[in-house]
C-alpha positions in Angstrom: 0.0 0.0 0.0 1.4 3.3 -1.1 2.4 5.8 1.7 0.1 8.8 2.0 3.0 11.2 1.4 3.9 9.4 -1.8 0.3 9.7 -3.0 0.0 13.4 -2.5 3.5 13.9 -3.9 2.5 12.1 -7.1 -0.6 14.3 -7.3 1.5 17.4 -6.8 4.0 16.3 -9.4 1.2 15.9 -11.9 -0.1 19.3 -11.0 3.3 20.9 -11.7 3.5 19.1 -15.0 -0.1 20.1 -15.9 0.7 23.7 -15.1 3.7 23.6 -17.5 6.5 23.1 -15.0 9.0 20.3 -14.3 7.3 17.6 -12.2 10.4 17.2 -10.0 9.5 20.3 -8.2 6.4 18.7 -6.7 7.9 17.1 -3.6 5.5 17.3 -0.7 6.6 17.3 3.0 4.9 17.1 6.3 4.3 20.7 7.4 6.5 22.2 10.1 3.6 24.5 10.9 0.7 22.2 11.8 -1.3 25.2 12.9 -1.4 26.4 9.3 -1.6 23.2 7.3 -0.9 19.4 7.3 1.4 19.2 4.3 3.3 21.7 2.2 5.2 22.0 -1.1 8.0 24.5 -1.5 8.8 23.6 -5.1 7.6 26.9 -6.6 10.5 28.7 -4.8 13.1 26.5 -6.6 11.2 26.5 -9.9 11.1 30.3 -10.0 14.9 30.4 -10.7 14.5 28.1 -13.8 11.4 29.7 -15.2 12.2 33.3 -14.3 8.8 33.8 -12.7 7.6 34.9 -9.3 7.2 31.9 -7.0 3.7 32.9 -5.9 2.5 32.9 -9.5 3.9 29.3 -10.0 2.3 28.2 -6.7 -1.1 29.6 -7.7 -1.0 28.0 -11.1 -0.1 24.6 -9.6 -2.7 24.9 -6.9 -5.4 25.4 -9.5 -4.5 22.0 -11.1 -4.9 20.0 -7.9 -8.1 17.9 -7.4 -10.1 19.9 -4.8 -11.9 16.7 -3.7 -8.7 15.4 -2.1 -8.2 18.5 0.1 -10.1 20.6 2.6 -7.5 23.3 2.0 -5.3 24.2 -1.0 -3.7 27.6 -0.8 -0.8 29.4 -2.3 0.8 31.8 0.1 3.7 34.2 -0.1 6.4 33.9 -1.1 5.4 30.7 -2.9 4.4 27.9 -0.5 1.5 25.6 -1.3 -0.3 24.6 1.9 -2.5 21.5 2.0 -5.0 19.9 4.3 -6.5 16.6 3.4 -10.2 16.1 2.9 -12.2 13.9 5.1 -13.1 11.8 2.1 -9.5 11.2 1.2 -8.7 10.1 4.8 -11.7 7.9 4.8 -10.6 6.0 1.7 -7.0 5.7 2.9 -7.9 4.4 6.4 -10.5 2.0 5.0 -7.7 0.5 2.7 -5.5 0.2 5.8 -8.3 -1.4 7.8 -8.9 -4.1 5.1 -5.4 -4.7 3.9 -3.1 -7.4 5.4 -0.8 -5.9 8.1 -2.4 -2.4 7.5 -1.0 -2.3 3.9 2.6 -2.1 5.0 4.8 -3.3 2.1 6.6 -6.6 2.8 10.0 -5.6 1.6 11.8 -8.6 3.2 10.0 -11.5 1.5 12.4 -14.1 0.3 15.3 -12.7 2.4 16.9 -14.2 5.6 18.4 -12.3 8.5 20.3 -13.7 11.4 20.0 -11.6 14.6 22.8 -12.3 17.1 21.7 -11.0 20.5 21.5 -11.9 24.1 25.2 -12.6 24.6 24.6 -14.9 27.6 27.5 -16.7 29.2 26.9 -20.2 30.4 27.5 -20.8 34.1 27.1 -17.2 34.9 23.9 -15.5 36.0 22.4 -13.0 33.7 22.9 -9.4 34.9 21.4 -6.0 34.0 23.9 -5.7 31.2 22.1 -8.4 29.4 18.8 -6.5 29.4 19.4 -4.1 26.5 20.8 -6.6 24.0 18.0 -9.0 24.8 15.0 -6.6 24.3 16.5 -4.5 21.5 17.5 -7.6 19.6 14.0 -9.2 20.1 12.3 -6.0 19.0 14.5 -5.8 15.8 13.9 -9.5 15.1 10.1 -9.1 15.3 10.3 -5.9 13.2 12.2 -7.8 10.4 9.7 -10.6 10.6 6.8 -8.1 10.2 8.4 -7.0 7.0 8.5 -10.6 5.7 12.1 -11.6 6.5 12.9 -15.2 7.5 14.3 -14.4 10.9 16.8 -16.5 12.8 17.6 -15.3 16.3 20.7 -16.8 17.8 21.7 -16.3 21.5 25.3 -17.1 20.7 26.2 -18.5 24.1 29.6 -17.9 25.6 30.2 -21.6 26.4 33.7 -22.4 25.3 36.1 -20.0 26.9 38.2 -19.6 30.0 35.2 -19.7 32.3 34.8 -23.4 31.6 38.4 -24.1 32.4 38.1 -22.1 35.7 35.1 -24.1 36.7 36.8 -27.4 35.9 39.9 -26.5 37.8 37.9 -25.3 40.8 35.7 -28.4 40.8 38.8 -30.6 40.7 40.2 -28.9 43.8 36.9 -29.4 45.6 36.0 -32.9 44.4 39.3 -34.5 43.2 37.9 -38.0 43.3 35.3 -37.5 40.6 35.9 -39.8 37.6 36.0 -36.8 35.2 39.6 -36.1 36.4 40.9 -39.6 36.1 42.6 -39.8 32.6 42.4 -43.6 32.8 38.6 -43.8 33.4 36.9 -45.6 30.6 33.4 -46.2 32.0 30.2 -44.2 31.7 30.2 -40.9 33.5 27.3 -40.2 36.0 24.1 -39.0 34.4 23.5 -36.6 37.3 25.8 -33.5 37.5 28.1 -33.1 40.4 26.7 -29.7 41.2 23.4 -27.8 41.3 22.6 -24.4 39.7 23.4 -22.6 42.9 26.7 -24.5 43.2 27.6 -23.5 39.7 26.8 -19.9 40.3 29.2 -20.0 43.3 31.9 -22.0 41.6 32.7 -19.5 38.8 33.0 -16.3 40.9 35.2 -18.2 43.4 37.4 -19.5 40.6 37.5 -16.1 38.9 38.6 -14.3 42.1 41.2 -17.1 42.8 42.7 -16.7 39.3 43.7 -13.1 40.0 45.7 -14.1 43.1 47.0 -17.7 42.3 49.2 -17.8 39.2 49.4 -21.6 39.4 45.7 -22.0 39.5 45.3 -19.6 36.6 47.6 -21.7 34.5 45.8 -24.9 35.4 42.5 -23.2 34.3 44.1 -22.3 31.0 45.3 -25.8 30.5 41.9 -27.2 31.4 40.3 -24.9 28.8 42.8 -26.1 26.1 42.2 -29.7 27.0 38.5 -29.3 26.9 38.7 -27.7 23.4 41.0 -30.5 22.3 38.4 -33.1 23.3 39.5 -34.5 26.7 36.7 -36.9 27.5 36.1 -36.2 31.1 36.2 -32.4 30.6 33.7 -32.7 27.8 31.4 -34.6 30.2 31.7 -31.8 32.8 31.0 -29.2 30.1 27.9 -31.1 29.1 26.7 -31.1 32.8 27.3 -27.3 32.9 25.2 -26.8 29.8 22.4 -29.0 31.1 22.3 -27.1 34.4 22.8 -23.6 33.1 21.0 -23.3 29.8 17.4 -24.2 31.2 17.8 -21.4 33.7 18.9 -19.0 31.0 15.8 -20.0 29.0 13.6 -19.4 32.0 14.8 -15.9 32.5 14.6 -15.0 28.8 11.1 -16.5 28.7 10.1 -14.2 31.5 11.1 -11.3 29.3 9.2 -12.7 26.3 12.5 -13.0 24.5 12.8 -16.2 22.4 15.7 -17.5 20.3 15.3 -19.8 17.3 18.8 -21.1 17.8 20.7 -21.7 21.1 24.1 -22.1 19.5 27.4 -20.9 21.0 31.1 -20.7 20.7 31.4 -24.5 21.0 29.3 -24.9 17.8 31.7 -22.7 15.9 34.8 -24.4 17.2 34.9 -27.2 14.6 35.0 -24.7 11.8 38.1 -22.9 13.1 40.9 -25.2 11.9 39.8 -25.3 8.2 39.0 -21.6 8.3 42.4 -20.6 9.7 44.2 -22.9 7.2 42.3 -21.4 4.3 43.1 -17.8 5.5 46.8 -18.6 5.7 46.7 -20.2 2.3 45.0 -17.2 0.8 47.5 -14.9 2.4 44.9 -12.7 4.1 46.3 -13.9 7.5 49.9 -13.0 8.1 52.4 -13.6 10.9 53.0 -10.8 13.3 55.1 -11.2 16.5 54.3 -14.9 16.5 50.6 -14.4 16.1 48.4 -14.8 13.0 46.6 -11.6 12.2 44.4 -10.2 9.5 45.4 -6.6 8.6 42.1 -4.6 8.2 43.2 -1.0 8.2 42.1 1.1 5.2 43.6 4.3 3.7 40.4 6.2 4.5 40.5 5.4 8.2 40.6 8.6 10.4 41.8 6.6 13.4 43.9 3.5 13.8 42.2 0.2 13.3 44.4 -2.6 14.6 44.7 -6.0 12.9 42.2 -8.6 13.7 44.0 -11.3 15.7 43.2 -14.8 14.4 45.5 -17.0 16.4 47.5 -15.8 19.4 51.2 -16.5 19.7 50.5 -19.4 22.1 48.2 -21.0 19.5 44.9 -20.2 21.1 41.9 -18.6 19.5 40.1 -15.4 20.7 36.6 -14.0 20.4 37.3 -12.7 16.9 38.3 -16.2 15.7 35.1 -17.6 17.1 33.0 -14.8 15.6 34.5 -15.4 12.1 34.0 -19.2 12.4 30.4 -18.5 13.4 30.0 -16.5 10.2 31.4 -19.4 8.2 28.8 -21.7 9.9 25.9 -19.3 9.3 26.8 -18.7 5.6 27.0 -22.5 5.1 23.8 -23.3 6.9 21.4 -20.4 6.2 22.9 -18.2 3.4 21.6 -15.0 5.1 21.1 -11.7 3.3 22.0 -9.9 6.5 23.6 -10.6 9.9 22.7 -8.2 12.7 24.6 -8.1 16.0 23.3 -6.4 19.1 25.9 -5.8 21.8 27.3 -3.0 24.0 28.7 -0.1 21.9 32.0 -0.6 23.6 32.5 -3.6 21.2 32.2 -1.4 18.1 35.9 -1.7 17.3 35.8 -5.5 17.6 32.9 -5.8 15.2 34.5 -3.3 12.8 37.6 -5.5 12.7 35.6 -8.8 12.4 33.4 -7.4 9.6 36.4 -6.2 7.6 38.2 -9.5 8.1 35.1 -11.4 7.0 34.9 -9.3 3.8 38.7 -9.4 3.1 38.9 -13.2 3.5 35.8 -14.0 1.5 33.8 -15.4 4.4 30.9 -13.1 3.8 30.1 -11.9 0.3 29.3 -8.3 -0.5 25.7 -9.3 -1.0 25.3 -10.1 2.7 24.9 -7.0 4.8 26.7 -6.8 8.2 25.4 -4.5 10.9 26.3 -3.9 14.6 23.9 -2.1 16.9 26.0 -0.8 19.6 23.8 0.0 22.5 24.4 2.3 25.5 24.3 1.4 29.1 21.5 1.4 31.7 22.5 3.6 34.6 20.8 4.3 38.0 18.6 7.3 38.7 21.7 9.2 39.6 23.3 8.6 36.2 26.0 6.4 37.6 26.5 2.7 36.8 23.6 0.6 38.1 24.8 -1.3 41.2 23.3 -3.2 44.1 23.4 -1.7 47.6 26.7 -3.5 48.3 28.2 -2.3 45.1 27.8 -5.5 43.1 26.3 -6.0 39.7 22.5 -6.5 39.9 21.2 -9.8 38.5 18.7 -9.5 35.7 16.3 -11.8 37.5 16.3 -9.5 40.5 15.6 -6.5 38.4 12.6 -8.2 36.9 11.3 -9.3 40.3 11.7 -5.8 41.7 9.8 -4.2 38.9 7.1 -6.9 39.2 6.7 -6.4 42.9 6.5 -2.6 42.5 3.8 -2.9 39.9 1.9 -5.6 41.8 1.7 -3.2 44.8 0.1 -0.6 42.6 -2.3 -3.0 41.0 -3.5 -4.3 44.4 -3.6 -0.9 46.1 -5.7 0.6 43.3 -7.9 -2.5 42.9 -7.3 -2.4 39.2 -8.5 -6.0 38.6 -10.0 -8.9 40.5 -7.7 -10.9 42.8 -7.8 -13.8 40.3 -6.4 -11.6 37.5 -3.7 -9.8 39.6 -0.8 -12.1 38.6 -1.4 -12.0 34.9 -2.1 -8.3 34.8 0.9 -7.5 37.0 3.2 -9.5 34.8 2.1 -7.7 31.6 2.2 -4.2 33.1 5.7 -4.9 34.6 7.1 -6.2 31.3 5.6 -3.2 29.5 7.2 -0.8 32.0 10.6 -2.5 31.8 10.7 -2.9 28.0 9.2 0.4 27.0 11.3 2.3 29.5 14.3 0.9 27.7 13.2 0.9 24.1 11.8 4.4 24.2 15.5 5.6 24.3 17.7 5.6 21.3 19.6 2.3 21.3 23.0 4.0 21.1 22.3 6.3 24.1 22.8 5.6 27.8 19.7 6.1 30.0 18.8 6.2 33.6 16.6 3.5 35.0 13.7 5.0 37.1 11.3 2.4 38.2 8.7 4.8 39.5 8.7 6.8 36.2 8.7 3.7 34.0 5.8 2.1 35.9 3.6 5.3 36.0 0.2 5.1 34.3 0.6 8.6 32.9 3.2 10.1 30.6 5.4 8.4 28.0 5.4 4.9 29.6 4.5 1.4 28.7 1.6 1.3 31.3 0.1 4.4 29.7 0.1 2.7 26.3 -1.5 -0.4 27.8 -4.1 1.7 29.6 -5.1 3.3 26.3 -5.5 -0.1 24.7 -7.6 -1.4 27.5 -9.8 1.7 27.4 -10.5 1.1 23.7 -11.2 -2.6 24.4 -13.8 -1.5 27.0 -15.6 0.7 24.5 -15.5 -1.9 21.8 -16.9 -4.5 24.2 -19.8 -2.3 25.2 -20.6 -1.6 21.5 -20.6 -5.2 20.4 -19.5 -6.6 17.1 -17.3 -3.9 15.4 -14.6 -5.7 13.4 -16.3 -5.1 10.0 -17.5 -1.6 10.5 -16.3 0.8 7.7 -14.3 3.9 8.4 -16.2 7.2 8.1 -15.0 10.7 7.3 -13.8 12.5 10.4 -16.7 14.2 12.2 -14.5 16.6 14.2 -11.0 17.9 14.5 -10.1 15.2 17.1 -11.2 12.4 14.8 -9.1 13.9 11.9 -6.0 14.3 14.2 -6.4 10.6 15.1 -6.8 9.6 11.5 -3.7 11.5 10.5 -1.8 9.8 13.3 -3.0 6.4 12.1 -1.6 7.0 8.6 1.9 7.4 10.0 2.2 3.7 10.8 3.9 2.5 7.6 6.5 5.3 7.4 7.3 4.9 11.1 7.9 1.2 10.9 9.9 1.5 7.7 12.1 4.2 9.3 12.5 2.1 12.4 13.7 -0.8 10.3 16.0 1.3 8.1 17.7 3.0 11.1 17.5 0.1 13.6 15.6 2.4 16.0 12.8 0.7 17.9 12.5 4.0 19.9 10.7 5.4 16.8 7.9 2.9 17.3 7.6 4.0 21.0 7.4 7.7 20.0 4.7 6.8 17.4 2.5 4.8 19.7 2.8 7.5 22.4 1.5 10.1 19.8 -1.2 7.7 18.7 -2.3 6.9 22.2 -2.4 10.7 23.0 -4.7 11.2 19.9 -7.0 8.4 21.0 -7.3 9.8 24.5 -8.0 13.4 23.3 -10.6 11.9 20.9 -12.2 10.0 23.8 -12.4 13.0 26.0 -13.8 15.3 23.4 -16.2 13.0 21.6 -19.4 11.3 22.6 -18.7 7.9 21.2 -21.2 5.4 22.6 -23.8 8.1 23.3 -23.7 9.5 19.8 -27.3 9.4 18.5 -26.3 9.2 14.8 -25.7 5.4 14.4 -23.7 5.8 11.2 -21.4 8.4 12.9 -21.2 6.2 16.0 -20.1 3.2 13.9 -17.5 5.4 12.3 -16.1 6.4 15.7 -16.0 2.8 16.8 -14.3 1.6 13.6 -11.7 4.4 14.0 -10.7 3.5 17.5 -10.9 -0.2 16.7 -8.3 0.4 13.9 -6.2 2.4 16.4 -6.4 -0.5 18.9 -5.2 -3.0 16.3 -2.3 -0.8 15.4 -1.3 -0.2 19.0 -1.4 -4.0 19.7 0.6 -4.7 16.6 3.3 -2.2 17.7 3.6 -3.4 21.3 3.9 -6.9 19.9 6.9 -5.7 17.8 8.3 -4.1 21.0 7.9 -7.4 22.9 5.0 -7.0 25.2 1.2 -7.3 25.3 -1.9 -5.7 26.9 -4.1 -7.2 29.6 -7.9 -7.3 29.2 -8.5 -4.9 32.2 -6.6 -2.2 34.0 
């Protein structure tokens, strides 16, 4: 479905041509003076230079060629602007097409294309902390947005499951339980089916080992050796690794599920490891990897660089791989398995240089063709209300599960205190409001910007918040429920200024979503639904909807707010939350 701005631009271009001027001058923009008009064209000002004519004369001549039925206002004003307001009939037709078209008529530009979204960044055997919030919810929103546009989307959590933390756990476990069969190199039997630790044990093992590594050089070396032997296939260590995965991953799934974040693939560094030897050998053979101080590196600097871009290290001087190696091998795997048209990575913006190096290395070595786009969304950090890094009272890093629980408890208290729903509905309603508060509070900020976490503000039922959006949706649901069957009601021309303002806001859906996709900015969706919700509420307060005596007009009101509800629900789905039935 054509965007409304494109439609009226085409009409304006024809009017310029019909008036004897070049059609290219007919570009229409949204007015920067909404008090005067809705749209405007300034082409007459530029055309005046070519045609040696006063701009106002050109503007008047063009205005006369426009179809008056499409506009409630067409005026040429000094020095040569053409101001436009759309007619109610035009808006009626456009919104009726939106109402009946699949997905509101938004063009499916991604059909036949595949995108891999790499987000989450969880590390096995470590609890998720608040630093994992932003990549999870930004990545989930982007994945849903791509899916809406027709892309085949593959979300991959890309677990950190193959690095030094595994060696640290193995070494610490061996010191605590040295008689376990996993540490006996001569053991040939079946290893126990039950792990030698619980989840709580595992969450204590790693921090203890990590702290010990900093003070005990011998222990640190043993951990490095254990990591190497694990990656080389030592049988007992692989069995411990599998226990770690079996204990840790279900808990990670549980927490991501509570955020309504879902991955199609639960792959990790271990899955990329088998691809590394052949990849490294091929890079050496091609000559794109060179020796430098005992290490194999890929030079990625370009003449146009304004600052130094160091080589991408492929193999360290001790023969070990690093994150870049694994990321490149993961790209090899993804190209072989899925042939994606794009790979999108969502991580902390402090990893920007890493991904610049990896992307350049992937291009240079032929891992990723030019036809496959590579993008890194580098997000800012979530800080406390004081603008400082978010910490627990004792100065530690707050667990993500604790943050979710705190927000849920805060919202629950408000739901119970205000008697928003019946006791039987408290849990479900609380969960949905809390998730909306948490996600919208984050996503309403530009991904690249830092923001301050303010639980009270995020959970408020007024202002630019998730709960306010949900309240608006629930209000509309209540009206629709009282009216009865409404789904097939046609749109009517706006009966007042508030209806027209709401209709104009509805028309912005397609351009907003396209812009959000193009710029990787879910915050644009938040800004849009906040505007739309505001228009709905103004319309509600200023219009008799269900008490309107004219049944045709009443039906038009109901159809309009029903369309607004459907759009709001679609948008919050893209953002990763949903609305309760009552609030």
